[in-house]
N, C-alpha and C positions, 0 to 999 in steps of 0.2 A: 252307391259309389263305390269305385275301387280305388285303392291307395295309388297315388301318383296322377290320378286323373285330373285335368285342369279344373273342373268343376269343384273339386274338393279344396282346391287352393283359394277359391274365393269365399269371402265371409260376408255376412250380412252387414249391411251399412248401419252404423251406430245412429240412434235418433235420440236426442235429448228431450226429456219431458220435465219441465220445471214443476216442482212441488212446493206448494205454499206451506208455510208452517201453520200447524194447528193453533187457533186462536183459544188461549186458555179460559176456562171458566172464571168469572169474577170471584175474588176472595169472599168468603162470607163475612158479614159484618162482625166487628169485634165485640165480644161479650161485654154487656154493661153489667160489670161486676158489683158496682155500688147498689144498683137496683136489685141484683140477685141476693145480695147479703141481706136486704131487708125482708126477703121472703124465705130465708132458711128455715129449716124444720129439723127436728131430732128424727131418729130413725123411727120412733113411734108416731111421728106426725105432729108433735107439739110445735108452736111457733118458737123459733130461736134466732130472732133477728140479731145481726151484729152490726154495731155502730162504731166509728171511731177508727183509729189507727190499728191496722191489723195485717197480718200475713196470712193469705187465704190459699190453701193448698187443695187443689182439685185432684183426686186420686182414684185408682181402681184397684181392686184387689187381684185383677188379672194383669197388672203391670209389674214387670220384675223391678223396675227402678222405684216405683211406688212402694212395694214390699220392703225394700232396703230402708226407705225413708220411714216406714211405719216400725221397723225394727230399731230406728234410731230415735224414735219419737221422744222418749224420755230427754234425751239430750237436746233435741231441737226445742222441746217446750222449756227446759232449763234456760237455754240461750235467749229465747223470746222473752221470758220473765225478767231476765237481766237488763234487757233493753227496753222493758216497759211497754211491750206490744203484745197483742193477743194473737196466738197462732190458732187458726181455725182449719180443721180438716173436713173437707166436703167430699162425699162419694159421689161417683157418676155411676155407680153400679146399681142394678136392678134388684140383686139378691141381697137384700139388706141383712139377712141372717149371716151370710159369709162375711160381710162387713163387720158386724158385731163380734163375730168369732175372732176374726184377725185382731181387733182392738183388744179383746179379752186375752188372747194368746200373747200379745206384745205388751200387756199390763200397761195400757194406755192411760196417761193422767188426765186425758180429756175424752169426751164423747165426740164421735163423727156426726156430722150434720148432712143433710140432704137438699139439693135445690128443689124449689117448686116449679121453676121455669126450665125451659130446655137448654141444655148444654151440648146438643148435638154437634158432633165434629171436633169437640174439643179434645185435644191430645192430653195424655197423662204421662208424667205429672206436669201441670200447668200451676204456677203459683203466682198470685199477684200481691204486691205489696201496696197497701192502700194508706194514704195520709190524707190530710184535709186537702191538700193543694194537688196531689197527683196520684195517678195509678201507674204502677210500673209492672210488667209482665216478664216472668221467667219461665223458661220451659226447659225440659230435659232431665237429665240424670241427677245433676246437682243443684237443681233449681231451688230446693229448700234452703240449702246451705248458703247459696248466693244471695238469696233474698234476705235472709238473717244477717249474713256478713256485712252487708251494706246498709244495715239499719243501725244507726248509732244515735 
């Protein structure tokens, strides 16, 4: 085509094509944290079931927010003791040596535990506050502080 030629002034006709939104995958079922607490183990594999009122922190040593929580573990533990609840740290990591080292470096007042069941897809940090009549979930950077702050 040459500039100024009548054919160059014609454009293609617009055709609309409706696009249906993608149907999202169903959300995975919520973790049964009470059942999971009964099957917790130490890093060495010894049974370490947790009963009663507790704040359970699921963490990973590859999670920046989790590392910050681990660095403040002594303060978190003190706050939990003052409120009369148990603070339980549960790793979702496969490298248990790295977890043990992180607890050693941070002079942890408690030992990390590991689940026996699957926690696939669980974001970290995820914190559950468990009382006899309810389970509450907290996620994100300040989840541990939030769970402890609301426990009175």
